[in-house]
N, C-alpha and C positions, 0 to 999 in steps of 0.2 A: 569835447562834448561826444562824439560819435564815438570816440575811443572808449570814455566811460561806459556808453550804452553797450558797447559791444564785449568789455567787461563782465558788467553787469548780466548781461546775456548769457554768458559762457558761464558763469558761475552759476546761474539758475538752470542752465541745460544738463551741467555736469553734476549739481544736486541732485536734479530729476534722475537722471541717468544712474546713480549710486545708488538711489534710494529705490530704485524698480526691483521688483521682486524677483527672484530665479527659483522656478521649479527645480529641485534638486534630486528629488525621486518623484518620477512620473507617475500619475495615478495608478492604484492597484486596487482590485476588487475584493471585498470579505462579504461573508455572512450572506449568500444569496439566497431569496425563499421566491416562491410563485410572486409574490406581489413586492416584494421590496428587496433592496440591495445598498450595499455600505460600498463607500468609494473613499480611499485616503490616499495621500500625499504630502510630499514635503517641501517646505521653501525654506528660505535662507532665513526671512522673518515674514512679519505681516499674519494678521488675525483674520482676515476675509476667509471665508470658505464656502464656496459656491459652487454648483453643478448644474450645467444648462443640458437639458436631455428633452429627447423625443424621439420619434418611431421613423424620424427621416433625417438623414445624414446632414442636409443644407438647411434644415428647420427644427433647430433645437428650441422649442417653444415653451418649454417646461423650466423653472427654476426651480431649486432646493438649497437650502443654507445649512449648514452646520457649526461643528464647533473646532478650534484649534486650542492646542496644549504645547506646552516646553517637552522637548524631548533631551536637550543636554544640557539644561543650567546656561542657555546661552540665547540668544534671539530666535534660534532656528525652531521652526514650528512644523509640527502635523496635525494636518487638518483630516476631519473625519465628517462624511456627511451621508446621512441615510436618504435614500430616495425613493419613497413610497408610492402607492397608487398604480403600483404598476400591474400588468395584466401577465398572466402565466405563461411560458413558453413561446415569449414573444422578443424579437432583436428589438434592440435600443441603441441609440447613439449618445455620446455624451461628451463634454468637455469642462476642465475645472478652470477655476480662476482664483486667484489670491491678488488683490491689486492689480498692478499691470502684467501680471505673469498669468498667462493663458495658455492651457494645454492645446495638442493636437485633438481631433477629434478620435475617438475610440468606439469601439460597440461591445455590447454583451449580450447574452440570452438569459431570460429569467428560466429558472427550473419549472417543469411541469407538477402538476399534483401525482400524488398517488396514482394508478389506476391505468395511466397511459399507455399506448401501445408501441411507441418508438424506442428502439434501441438508444442505449445511454453509454457514452464514454468516458472515463476519467483516467487521470493518469497520475502513477504512483513513484515517487523519484525521493532520495535522501543523501545524506553526507555532502553536500555540496560545498563542503568549507574548504577555505582556498588552499590549494597545493603551492609551494611558491615555485616549484619547478612546472607546473602547468596553471598558471594564475587565471586564464578563462577558460577553462574547462569545462566549468557550469555554464558559462555563455555558449559553449560549442553545443553543448547536452541540448540546450533551446533553441538555439537560431540554425544548428545544423543536423539536430535530431527531432524533436518534438515540433517544431513549426513546418519544416520540410515534408516530415514523415504524414501530418495530417494534410498538406496539401496536395500531395501526392495521391493519397490513398481515400480521400473524400472530399465530397463536392461543397463549395460555400467556403464561407470564411471560419477559423478557428472555433471562433464562440459558437457556431452552429454544431459544432461537432463534439466539442471537448466542454463536459458539464464543469468539471472542476479538477484542480490538481492537491492532492494529499502530500505531506510530507513527514515522514517520522524521524524528524530530529536533525542536529547539526548543520543547521544553516549557514554558519560562520565559524571559524576558527575559535575566537573567545567572544562570547557574549557580551561581555563586558566591556567591551573595546568599540568605541562608538563608531567609528570611520567604517569599521567592516561591514557594518549593516548595508550603507548605501553604497560602496564600492564591491563587494564580494556577492551580496545577495540580490539587492534590487535592481542595480545598474546591469547586471547581467541577464537579469530576467525581464526587463520592464515590458520586453515587447509580447511575451506571454501573459503574465498577472494583469496588464492593462485590459485583457480580454476575458479572460478565464478567472473566476475565482480560487484565491490556493488556502489551504486548511492546515496549517502546522502542528505537528506537537514537538516541547522542547527536547533537544537531547543533552547530553552531557557537557557539550562544547557550549551551550546558552548559559551555563552556568546560574541558571534561574535568574537572569538580568532583566531589570526593568525596563530595558530594550525592546525584548522579545514581548512583553505583554503589552507595551505601548504601541508599537507597530502593529501588532495584529489585533483585528475587533473578532474575536471569536463568539461562537454560541455561549452564552452564559446561563447553561440548563442544567450545570454539574452540582457540585455541592457549594451552596453560596460561599462559604468561608474560602472556598478554593477555587474562586471563579477563573475559568479558562485554562486551569489545569486539566481539567477533564470535562468532556462534554459530549454532546451528539448532534447530528445534523442528517435529517433526511431527505433523499432527493428520490422521487419517484417511489420504487418499491423495495429501496435500499437503505439501510442506516449505517451512517459512518460514524463511529465513536473515537474520538480522540482521548489517552490516557498519558499520564507522565510516570514515565518506569524510574526516574532518576532519585538520586540519593536525597533523602528528605522528605519525598513525596512516596517513595514505592513501601515505605514502611507505615503509612498512615492509612489504618485498617479502613476507614470511611470511603478510601477511592474503591476497594473492594465490594464493600458491601454496597456500596452506589451501583457499581457495575451489575452485581448479580440482581437488586432490583430492577435495573433497567432491562435486562435482558428476561426475566421474569415478566415483565409487561410486554415486550417486544415478542415474546412467543405466542402472546394472545393477541397480537395486533395482528389483522388479516391484512391491512395493509402494505405489510413489511415482508418480503421474501426472503433478502439476505441480509447479514449482518457482517459491515468489515470494520475490523477494529485496526488501529494504529496505535504504535507505541515504539521508542527507540531502540531497546537493548533486547537482544534475542533470549530464548530460552534455551536453545540450543544454536550453536554456530561451527558450521564444519571448516572454516578458514582461519577462526580465531578463537581459541575454547577460553581463553580470560575474558573475553568480552560478554560472557553470560549471566544471566541474572533469575535468581530461584521467582523473582515478583513475576516476572514474564512466563513462567510456567504455571503459574497461578489463574494469571488470565486466560492462558491456553486451555486449562481445567474447567474454567467457568463458560468459556465459549462452546469447548466439546459438550458439556453438560447442556448448554441450550440447544445446541444442535439435535442432540439425542433426544431432548423432550419434544422440539417443535418442528422435527423433520425439516427445519431451515439451515442450509447451507452456512458456512463462516469461514471466515479466513482471518488471520493477522498480518499487518504490514510491518515490518521493523527495519531498522539499520545499524549500526554502531560498526559491525563488520562490512568493511569497504570491497563487497562483491556480490553478485547476485546469488539466490539460493531459492529454489521452490521444492517443498514437502509438503506432508499430509499427515493428517491424524491415522493412526491405524484402524481404528474404529468408526470412526466420524466422517463425515462429509466436511472437514475442516483442512485448510490450507494453510501452510507456512509460508510466508514469503519476505526474503530480503531484498530490497528495492533498491540498494546503493549499489556501484556509487556512480552519483552526479557531478561528481568534480573533486574530493579528497582523494589522496593517494590511496592506489590499490592496494590490499592485502593479497599479495602475491602467494601463488602455491609454495608451501614450504619455508615461507617467509617466519611464521607463527607456528604454534604449536595448534594442530587441527585434530579432528578427528571424522570417520565416517560413519555418520548416525542413520538408523534403520528410517528414519523419515523422509532425510531428502533423495530426491531421485535425481536432483539437478543442482550443481554448484560450479559457478565459473568466476574467475578472477577478472572482472571485466567492467568496465562504464556501461550506462546505459539507463534505461527506464521501463517500466511495465505499463503497459497499455490493458486497462479492463473494460470491457463490453458487454453490457448487463441488457439482456432480450427480456421484456416483461411480457413475453409471451403469455397468453392465457391458459393455455392447455398444459405449458411446462416451461416455467420461467429458467432462465439459466444465465451464467456468468461465463465469459472466456478471458483468461488472462494470457498475454503475450509479452514475453521479453525480449525489447528489442535494445541490440546492442550496438556501441561505440567502440567495442572492443578494448584492446588496452596499449601499453605502451610497447609491447612486442609485435601485435598484428592488428592494424588498424580494422573495424568494420564501418560500412558506411549504412546505419539503422537497420542491421541483419535480424531477422527473425531467428532467435538462438531455443527458445522453448515455447511451449504453449499447452493450455489445457483448460478444457470445458467442463462444467459442474451444473448440473440439473436439479432443481427443487424437487421433482418428481424421482423416485427410483423405479427401476427398470433393473430387477436383477438378472444375473447372468443365469443360464443353467446351471442346477447343483452340478458338481461334477462327482465322477463314479470313481471309485478307488479299485485298484485292480487287486484281486483277491490274493493273500501270500501262499505260497505252498503249503503244503501239510508239513512239511518240512520244518524243525525247529531251526531259528533264525540265528546268525551268529550273534556276538556282543558287542562287535564292532561290525561300523558301516553296513546298517541294513538300507535296503533301495527300498523307497516308497514311490509309488506310481498311481497315476491317475489318468482319466481320459482327457482329450482336447477340450478347449474351452469353446461354448456357444452360447449365443445368447441372441433375444428376439428384438433387443435394442441396434437398430440401424448403426454400422459402422463401430459397433463396438470391437473391441479386443482383449485378450488378454493381457491384462498390467500388474496384476500381482496375485499372490499365492499366499495362504496361511495355512501353514503345516503343524500339527500337534499330537504330540504322542504322550500318553499319560498311563499310569499303572491303574487308574480308576476310571468307571464310564463316565463319571461328572465332569471331567477335566478339570476341575477346582484347580490344583497345582500340576499343570503339566510338566512333565519331564523333560519335554522338549516341545520348543514354541517357535517356530520360524515363520518369518514374515520378508518375503522378497518382492523385490517390483521390477518390472520389466526393463527398465534402463536404472543406472546409479553411475552419475557422472561424477566422478571424485578424481582430484589431481588429472584433469583433461583425458580420463581414461573411463570406458564405460565399465565397470566390473560386473554387469550383468550379461555381457555381450554373449550373444548365441545360447544363453538359457530360457528353454521355451517354458518354464515354472510348472511342467506337468509332471517331473520327478523331483525327489528328494533324498539325498544320502545324509543317514544320521551320523554326526560326526562326532560322536562321543560313545565312552564305553556305558553298555547297558547291562541291568542285573541279570545274572545266568538265570534259568529255571523259572522265568517271570512271564507274566501274561500282559502284554502290552495293548493298547487302544489306540487307536490311529482315526484320525479323520482331517479333511481337506476342506478349504474354502477358495473360490476365486472371486479375483476383483477385477473390474472394465478400468478403462482410463477416464471414466466420468465419477469415479470414486464409490460406485454400486459394487456392494458384495453380495454373494450369493449365499444360498443356504448353506450349512454345514453337510457335507456328506454323510452317506449312511458311514456308521462306524465299523470298522474291519479290524480284527485282532490278528496278532502273531506271538509265537512263544519263544523265547531264546533258549538255547543250548543249555544243557547242565553245566 
């Protein structure tokens, strides 16, 4: 009798044990608003989706329930719970439960409304797709990069200091391969995304997979028929725009129409000072020309037009090329920023066809992430980008600052440069030397960061004979090609027409992307 009772008890115990749910993907945060947030996780089975939450870690007195859905035509379930009734810019604690599976307690912080006065941080990184030679590189970028960087440089928990993470694509190697999502992306980032909301857009490696759109609950404010392919999210004074630059979607005219209409509305929205767009493919790529896409160029043009119309600075984050690049538009306060690689194999210098583009001042074949700090200062809002590097396979770097730029909304122009008069003697048709005075500005800490020289046969400069745009640095193939150039002179490196009058002008730019006015026009005449 005792033996039968023991067997029965053992069977019941084992059955209960075998039927106990397991959290396979720890909770991660989505679609945060000042008064709500979405929490998602995955279990091996089970329908229950419960979040317990509150403002005290040891007293989670509130309960929210949500939905569960199939992820892979098996018993595995993804759970999504919308937690509502929250207070803006407040820290909350939470844990999730499905049956007997209960998570640890995590925390998050709700966004502020527009008009807040505190600085905001976001991180941008991309292309963390698994590299078989370095299969945990993404985990390293998270756990040895982002997390310790914030612990060292900021007081408080990561959720107190980091508003969101944006990812312009290529989260996994093959988006249609189910197990890669758990092993390559979520497992390696769980210590970050359990506390900070993540907002990705699809890259080419996602292959337009249903897994991407099931795993993420992105804002559904784009075109209804293309839900979550393009969208926007406001955080304080900054509008984040997600776009789909992949084959099959970059050719849909409606995406660019939607973007143009959204930017027109944003230009008139006094609560928004900056626009940050993200898409996967570059318009130009110094490390890997074959990765370029014309669609991205159309996006850049729309963002430049928006900035020109509204005087609101903008940028676009991208990836696809596995290395960091930072550049800027010639005429506008618009930044071009490649935020890769957070795990994918580096596109090393010389490995692929590249090109030294005028727009880019820095390109590095390194792992890392980009920190954007947004200062909503009422007098002159600004944002600062910092590239935090993890180095590469040749040289390791431990969260080293490798590049930085600050852009202000308000323009304080440098002083207009003065051209040096040409001698009355006729100039040669080769190698005419142009010269201007030194850079000056009323802007504190401003320095000479760019020069634009134009030479024309007409006073209107509609079709310049010569148009040179150079910047104070040009890091290409690990060499600064602008070293020792003070940008105050220029040598015309082309043959000019003889016995011809030429008009010359120049303008200077500071490191904050502010252009001076054009100088007074000077003339010279070439020899007969």
